[in-house]
ZADO-1210 file (C-alpha; in nm, 4 decimals, padded with zeros to 6 digits):
<atoms>
<atom x="03.1834" y="00.0237" z="03.4542" code="UNK" pos="1"/>
<atom x="02.8120" y="-00.0065" z="03.3726" code="UNK" pos="2"/>
<atom x="02.7323" y="00.2190" z="03.6704" code="UNK" pos="3"/>
<atom x="02.9436" y="00.4958" z="03.5206" code="UNK" pos="4"/>
<atom x="02.7724" y="00.4583" z="03.1836" code="UNK" pos="5"/>
<atom x="02.4302" y="00.4681" z="03.3469" code="UNK" pos="6"/>
<atom x="02.5204" y="00.7860" z="03.5353" code="UNK" pos="7"/>
<atom x="02.6513" y="00.9549" z="03.2179" code="UNK" pos="8"/>
<atom x="02.3421" y="00.8455" z="03.0264" code="UNK" pos="9"/>
<atom x="02.1205" y="00.9941" z="03.2989" code="UNK" pos="10"/>
<atom x="02.3118" y="01.3209" z="03.2829" code="UNK" pos="11"/>
<atom x="02.2760" y="01.3362" z="02.9048" code="UNK" pos="12"/>
<atom x="01.9011" y="01.2759" z="02.9308" code="UNK" pos="13"/>
<atom x="01.8732" y="01.5448" z="03.1981" code="UNK" pos="14"/>
<atom x="02.0543" y="01.7922" z="02.9715" code="UNK" pos="15"/>
<atom x="01.8005" y="01.7365" z="02.6951" code="UNK" pos="16"/>
<atom x="01.5146" y="01.8271" z="02.9293" code="UNK" pos="17"/>
<atom x="01.3330" y="02.1567" z="02.8557" code="UNK" pos="18"/>
<atom x="01.4629" y="02.3175" z="03.1764" code="UNK" pos="19"/>
<atom x="01.8219" y="02.2506" z="03.0707" code="UNK" pos="20"/>
<atom x="01.7504" y="02.3873" z="02.7232" code="UNK" pos="21"/>
<atom x="01.6115" y="02.7069" z="02.8757" code="UNK" pos="22"/>
<atom x="01.9291" y="02.7514" z="03.0791" code="UNK" pos="23"/>
<atom x="02.1457" y="02.7024" z="02.7697" code="UNK" pos="24"/>
<atom x="01.9381" y="02.9465" z="02.5666" code="UNK" pos="25"/>
<atom x="01.9435" y="03.2018" z="02.8482" code="UNK" pos="26"/>
<atom x="02.3189" y="03.2235" z="02.7943" code="UNK" pos="27"/>
<atom x="02.2813" y="03.3540" z="02.4387" code="UNK" pos="28"/>
<atom x="02.4029" y="03.7095" z="02.3956" code="UNK" pos="29"/>
<atom x="02.1547" y="03.9675" z="02.2653" code="UNK" pos="30"/>
<atom x="02.3121" y="03.9484" z="01.9178" code="UNK" pos="31"/>
<atom x="02.3037" y="03.5677" z="01.9231" code="UNK" pos="32"/>
<atom x="01.9358" y="03.5858" z="02.0166" code="UNK" pos="33"/>
<atom x="01.8660" y="03.8134" z="01.7191" code="UNK" pos="34"/>
<atom x="02.0476" y="03.5731" z="01.4866" code="UNK" pos="35"/>
<atom x="01.8675" y="03.2723" z="01.6395" code="UNK" pos="36"/>
<atom x="01.5297" y="03.4416" z="01.6002" code="UNK" pos="37"/>
<atom x="01.5878" y="03.5122" z="01.2307" code="UNK" pos="38"/>
<atom x="01.7178" y="03.1583" z="01.1839" code="UNK" pos="39"/>
<atom x="01.4014" y="03.0193" z="01.3436" code="UNK" pos="40"/>
<atom x="01.1948" y="03.2327" z="01.1054" code="UNK" pos="41"/>
<atom x="01.3640" y="03.0453" z="00.8197" code="UNK" pos="42"/>
<atom x="01.5940" y="03.3153" z="00.6858" code="UNK" pos="43"/>
<atom x="01.9191" y="03.2366" z="00.5060" code="UNK" pos="44"/>
<atom x="02.2562" y="03.3470" z="00.6383" code="UNK" pos="45"/>
<atom x="02.2624" y="03.6145" z="00.3669" code="UNK" pos="46"/>
<atom x="01.9266" y="03.7588" z="00.4761" code="UNK" pos="47"/>
<atom x="02.0224" y="03.7432" z="00.8447" code="UNK" pos="48"/>
<atom x="02.3465" y="03.9260" z="00.7635" code="UNK" pos="49"/>
<atom x="02.1631" y="04.1962" z="00.5690" code="UNK" pos="50"/>
<atom x="01.8972" y="04.2478" z="00.8355" code="UNK" pos="51"/>
<atom x="02.1518" y="04.2765" z="01.1163" code="UNK" pos="52"/>
<atom x="02.4161" y="04.4675" z="00.9149" code="UNK" pos="53"/>
<atom x="02.6687" y="04.1866" z="00.9581" code="UNK" pos="54"/>
<atom x="02.8891" y="03.9913" z="00.7192" code="UNK" pos="55"/>
<atom x="02.7817" y="03.6376" z="00.6310" code="UNK" pos="56"/>
<atom x="03.1003" y="03.5113" z="00.7996" code="UNK" pos="57"/>
<atom x="02.9968" y="03.6839" z="01.1235" code="UNK" pos="58"/>
<atom x="02.6539" y="03.5191" z="01.1016" code="UNK" pos="59"/>
<atom x="02.8213" y="03.1809" z="01.0515" code="UNK" pos="60"/>
<atom x="03.0404" y="03.2433" z="01.3567" code="UNK" pos="61"/>
<atom x="02.7348" y="03.3351" z="01.5643" code="UNK" pos="62"/>
<atom x="02.5565" y="03.0208" z="01.4445" code="UNK" pos="63"/>
<atom x="02.8460" y="02.7975" z="01.5497" code="UNK" pos="64"/>
<atom x="02.8295" y="02.9469" z="01.8998" code="UNK" pos="65"/>
<atom x="02.4482" y="02.9225" z="01.9073" code="UNK" pos="66"/>
<atom x="02.4604" y="02.5536" z="01.8067" code="UNK" pos="67"/>
<atom x="02.7123" y="02.4840" z="02.0835" code="UNK" pos="68"/>
<atom x="02.5160" y="02.6728" z="02.3472" code="UNK" pos="69"/>
<atom x="02.1878" y="02.5086" z="02.2493" code="UNK" pos="70"/>
<atom x="02.3494" y="02.1674" z="02.2308" code="UNK" pos="71"/>
<atom x="02.2453" y="02.1075" z="01.8690" code="UNK" pos="72"/>
<atom x="02.4405" y="02.0171" z="01.5573" code="UNK" pos="73"/>
<atom x="02.2225" y="02.1549" z="01.2813" code="UNK" pos="74"/>
<atom x="02.0382" y="02.4647" z="01.1667" code="UNK" pos="75"/>
<atom x="01.7105" y="02.2777" z="01.1997" code="UNK" pos="76"/>
<atom x="01.7950" y="02.1733" z="01.5562" code="UNK" pos="77"/>
<atom x="01.8658" y="02.5339" z="01.6522" code="UNK" pos="78"/>
<atom x="01.5416" y="02.6524" z="01.4908" code="UNK" pos="79"/>
<atom x="01.3419" y="02.3874" z="01.6774" code="UNK" pos="80"/>
<atom x="01.5062" y="02.4835" z="02.0090" code="UNK" pos="81"/>
<atom x="01.4210" y="02.8510" z="01.9578" code="UNK" pos="82"/>
<atom x="01.0628" y="02.7766" z="01.8487" code="UNK" pos="83"/>
<atom x="01.0094" y="02.5455" z="02.1464" code="UNK" pos="84"/>
<atom x="01.1262" y="02.8179" z="02.3799" code="UNK" pos="85"/>
<atom x="00.9093" y="03.0778" z="02.2078" code="UNK" pos="86"/>
<atom x="00.5954" y="02.8676" z="02.2366" code="UNK" pos="87"/>
<atom x="00.6567" y="02.7665" z="02.5978" code="UNK" pos="88"/>
<atom x="00.4222" y="02.9975" z="02.7899" code="UNK" pos="89"/>
<atom x="00.2458" y="03.2356" z="02.5546" code="UNK" pos="90"/>
<atom x="00.3974" y="03.5330" z="02.7334" code="UNK" pos="91"/>
<atom x="00.5151" y="03.8429" z="02.5485" code="UNK" pos="92"/>
<atom x="00.8756" y="03.7327" z="02.5968" code="UNK" pos="93"/>
<atom x="00.9904" y="03.3787" z="02.5266" code="UNK" pos="94"/>
<atom x="01.0886" y="03.2236" z="02.8605" code="UNK" pos="95"/>
<atom x="01.4571" y="03.2286" z="02.9400" code="UNK" pos="96"/>
<atom x="01.5507" y="03.3986" z="02.6133" code="UNK" pos="97"/>
<atom x="01.4558" y="03.7638" z="02.6187" code="UNK" pos="98"/>
<atom x="01.3161" y="03.7093" z="02.2677" code="UNK" pos="99"/>
<atom x="01.0088" y="03.9205" z="02.2032" code="UNK" pos="100"/>
<atom x="00.7172" y="03.7378" z="02.0455" code="UNK" pos="101"/>
<atom x="00.5036" y="03.8881" z="01.7731" code="UNK" pos="102"/>
<atom x="00.1293" y="03.9097" z="01.8418" code="UNK" pos="103"/>
<atom x="00.0455" y="03.6134" z="01.6166" code="UNK" pos="104"/>
<atom x="00.3058" y="03.4000" z="01.7987" code="UNK" pos="105"/>
<atom x="00.1587" y="03.4931" z="02.1360" code="UNK" pos="106"/>
<atom x="-00.1929" y="03.4157" z="02.0156" code="UNK" pos="107"/>
<atom x="-00.0907" y="03.0937" z="01.8420" code="UNK" pos="108"/>
<atom x="-00.2176" y="03.2192" z="01.5062" code="UNK" pos="109"/>
<atom x="00.1186" y="03.2248" z="01.3267" code="UNK" pos="110"/>
<atom x="00.0995" y="03.0777" z="00.9791" code="UNK" pos="111"/>
</atoms>
């Protein structure tokens, strides 16, 4: 039985690796990416809804899907996952996400 537990533990560790996170984030729809980006910028559900012309309930539904796809359980976990992806290479587009980076994010001068 301990062999099975070791194998599962190894698989869980592998899924928390950055490469696995990039694959999960790559599966976000364009709308989910917009919601995730605004979430990572620290905006409330109400502000996200207003900016994207959505209801707050729709934003909440998107967030539940985003959390599942990113393998996180909290708003903070999702924000960290998006920020990590955005700061990965310094390219104009965050790797594996299609999220465009602002100039200060690319240059590392974001405040």
